[in-house]
N, C-alpha and C positions, 0 to 999 in steps of 0.2 A: 695691753688691754685687748687688742684685736685677736691675738693668738689665743688668749684665755676665752674670749667669746666664741671663736671658731671651735675650740675644743668642747666648750659647753654646748654649742649648737649641735655638733656631731653626736655627743653623748645623749643629748635630749632626744634627737631623732631616733638614734639606735634604741634608746629606752622605750620610746613609743612603739617601735616595730616589735621589740621583744615582748612588750605587754600584749600586742596584737597576737603574736605567735603563741604566747602563753595561753591565750584563750583557746586556740586550736588544740594545744597540748592537753589542757584539762578536759575539754569536751571529748577528745579522742580517747583518753584514758577511761573516762566515765562510760564511754560507749563500747568499751572492750576492743578498741582498735589499738594495735601496738605502735608505739612511737620509736622508730629506730634511731633518730638523731634529733637533738635540739641544738641548733647552731647559733652562736652569737657572731655576727658578721657573715660575710659570704665567702665561699671557698676561693682559693685553696686553703686547706686546713693548716692552722698554725700549731694547734695542740689539742689533745683530749684532756678536758678538765677532770672528768670522772665518768664512770659507767655504772648506772644504777637501774635496777628493775628492767633490764633489757634496753635502756635508752643511753646512747652515747652523747654526752654533753661536750660540745667542742667550741673552741675559739678559732675564728677564721681571720684571714688577713685583710679582707676588704670591709672596712667599718661602715657599711651602708645599710645595716639593719640586722636581720636575723631570719631564721627559717626553721620549720619543723618538717622532718621527713618521716612520713607515715609508711607503714608496711602496705604494699600493694595499693599505690595511690590511684591507679587507673580504675575507672568505674567498672570495667569488665573483670577485674581480678576477683577470684572466688576463694582464695586460700583463707583458712580460718585465721582470724585476728587481723585481716587486711581491711583497708578502707573500702575496697570494692565489694567485699562480702558483707559489709554492714547494711542494716535496713535503711531505707531511704530517709526515714525521719532522723536517724543518727547521722547520716551524711549531711543533711540540711543543718542540723545542730552544730556539727563540726565546722562546716564552711562559714556559718555566720557568727561563730563564737569570737573570732578575732575582731569583727566589727563591733560586737557587743562590748568587748573589753575597751576598745578605743572610745566608744560612746560613754561608758562608765567613767573612764579616766577624764574625759573632757568635762563631764558633769561634776565630778569631785573637785577638779581644779577650779572650775568657774564658781562653784559654791564657795570655796575658800577665798577666791579673789573678790567675790561679792562682799564677803565679811570684812576683809582687810582693806578693801577699796578697789572698785572696778573702774578702770579707765574707759572713757567713752571713745570708742574707735570709729563709730559710724553715727550719722545723724539719727535722731529719734531712737537711740539705743534703748532696748527694753528695760523697764524698771517698774517697781511698785512705788508710785509717788508717795504714798503714806508712810513708807518705810525706806525712804531714800534721802540720805543726807550728804551734801557736797562736803568732802573732807579736804579737797585740794583743787585749786583752779589756777592754771598758768596760761599765759598768752605767748604764742609762738608766731614767728613770721613765716608765712607759707609762700609769699611772692613779694618781690621788690621790683618796682617800676624803674626801668633804666633811666638814669639822669634825675631821679627824684631826690628830695632832701635826704631820705633814708639811704639811698644808694651812694650819695656824695659823702655821707657820714661813715660809710663802711659797714652798715647793717646788712646782714645776709640772711638768706633763707635758713630756717631752723633755729635762728637766734631766739632766745627767750627775753621778752621785754619785761622790765621790772618797774620802772618809775620814770616820771617826767618832772624836771625841775624848771620852773619858769624864770623869767628875768628878775623877779623879786625874791628869788631863792626859796620859793614855796615848792615843796616836793609832794607830788601826787602819785600814790601807788596805783598801778594798773591792775584792775581786777577782772576785766573782761573785754570782749570785742566792742560791745556797745559803749563801754566806759571809755575806751580809747578814742572812738569817734567823737564823743561829746567833748572830751578834753582837748584834742587837737583843734577842734573847731573854735573853742573858746580862746585858744592861744594863737589863732591864725596870724601869720605875719611876724611872729616873735621868734627870737633865737632862744631855744630851750636846750636843756641837757637831757639826753636819753640815757638811762642806765639799763644795761642789758647783759645777758650772758652769751658768750660765744665760745664754743668748744670748751666748756667748763670754766671759762675765765670771765670774771665780772669786768665789764668795760663801761666807760662813759664817753659819749660823743656829743658835740655841739651840733645842733640842727636848726636851720632856718626854715620854719614851717611856711607853706604857701599861703598867700593872701586869699581871703574868702572870694574876692572877685575873680581870681584866677581859677579857683576850684569850680565856682558856679558856671563860669564861661565854658570850662572844659566839658561840663556835663551835657552841653548842647552839641558836642562833637562825637566822633567815633572813638576817641581816646580820653575818657574822663579821668581826672586826676584826684588824688586824695591829698589832704594837708601834709601827711608824712610820706605818702607814696608807697604804701605797703598793703598787702592783704593779710590781716591777722587771722589766727585761728585759736580757739580755746582748747586747752587740754583739761578736761574735767574728770575728777575721780569721785565716785559716789560709794558710800558705805551702806550696806543693808544688814539687818539682823535676822528676824524670823523669816523674812521673805527670800533669803539668800538662795535656797534650793529652787524656788520658783523663778527667780531672776536667772539662775543658771540654765534652767530649761527654756525660758523665753529667749535668752541670748543664743542658745544652741539652735532654736528654731529660726531665729532671725538670720544667723550666719549660714545656716543650711540653705535658706532661700537665696542669699547673696552668692553663695558658692555655685548653686545650680544656675543662677543667672549668668555668672561668669563663664561657667562651662558651656552654656548655650551659645554665648558670644564667641567663645573659642572654637567650638565646632562649626559655627556658621562661617567663621573666617577660614577654617581648614577646608571645608567643602567648597568654598568659593575661590580657593587658591590664594587667599590673602594670608600668607604665613605670618606677617607682622601682627595682624589683628588677632590671629589664633594664639600667638605666644605672649602677647602683651597682657592677656587676661590672667595669666598664671605666673607663678614664680617657682624656681627650683631651689636647690641648696644654696646657691650663690645669693639669690634674692632674699631668702630667709635669713642668711647670715647678715646681710646689710640692714634688714629690718630690725634684727636683734641689736646690731651695732648702733643704729640711730636711736633705738628706743631704750638703750641701756641706761641713759641719763634719767629716764622717766621712772625708774624704780623696779623692784622685783615683781610687783603686781603686774606691771605691763608685760614683763618677760613671761611670767606664768600664764597670763592670758593668751599670749601668742602661742605658747606650747599647747594650751588647751584647744585653740583654734586649729593648730596643725593636727592634733589628735582627732578632732571632729572631721577635718578634711580627709584624713586617712580612712576614717570610717565611711564617709560619703563615697570616696573614690572606689573603695573595695566592694561596696554593695552594688555599684553600677554593673550592668551586664556586659562588661568588657572582658573578652577572652584573656586568660592568664591570671586575672584577678579573681577574688573569691566570688563576687557576684556573677562573673562570667562563667566560672566553673559550675556554679549552682544553676544558672540559666541553661547551659548546655546539657547538664545532667537531666534537669526536669523536662527540657524540650524533647530529648530522645526518649524519655519515659512516656511522655504524652503521645509521641509518634509511634510508640511500641516498636522502636528500632534499636538494635544493639549499638552501643557506643564503643567501637573497637579502640584498643590502645593507640594504633596508628592514626586513626581519625582524630582522637582526642589530642595527641601530641601535635598534629598538624594545626588544629584549630588554635590551641593555646600557644604554640610556637609562633604562629603568625601574629597573634595578639601581643606577645612579648616583644617581637621585632618592632611592631608599630610603637609600643610604649617606649622602648629604648630610643627609637628615632626621635620621638617627641621630647624625651628627656634631654637628648643632645641639643635639639633646637632651642629648647627653653633655656638651657645653660648658656648657649651662645648669645641669646638675646639678653640674658641677665648680665653677662660679662660686658656686652656693648652698652647696656643701660647704666651700669654702676662704675665702669672704669673709663 
């Protein structure tokens, strides 16, 4: 399962990058800029798939995305058919086309997910209340208090709680977080049977719930206790019909705000010298793999939503004025135009080369943090 998910994760990421590069490809072609190579993966080159209309389509050994190589990519190139010789409006269109494709992909995927059932990943997730129907609701364990009844029974974080059977053999289905609190309070001090799912296996464990007096007394201390000793969380799936495109747009706006907030915290940590704070706000390929692994039991809608969020994140990252990325190239080009100064190939390479070095360093740091976090 893990190998299949790893392959699926790599293919999904490569697919999103190819979609991004396809945007550059189409925009360049329509602007009269020649595309010398469209590569799947990064060099070294493994094989040439075909050559058509002056473009070489290649397969490369490093499965980390893809690229488009345009004729005369430097802003100062003036040869006919080159990127440098294109009008400024064409350059802008080519540079933002990849971002536009990722935004479109995220929108289409989220619209589909809203129709088949959108998982709630954040509190107060965007929805149109009049066209929102809960199609699935499950309860998971997000925290287990050490030494609690749940801990003694072997219940662990990420287990799904199904039902509670009391000492009179009455079974109560667990429908939500509030539902659990009321049930365990009514059965305080009793030995009950908890039915739950651990690692795709249905289990049952006997649990002696805490007495009400113990729970109430603990609330006056720094370590309040619950009857079962867990922090539950709901996994809710909502379906939409006519409002699905609106839900997709609202969700994109909400996750864009959250992404920018996370990037702000990461930058604050980076500039303050707090590397741990800077890297804990983001995840690399290792982190994404584990998110897919943990969420694979939640269904295809969850996986599609994560892919949509990754596509949205790629769009956000690429539009930021970071040298080496699309937004950085656009910013530098417009800046030198505004200053009425020529952007020489040497200067352009130095700016974007430095940006790429910083990005690669961050990529390595994030990967190291992910490995420490998940292994």
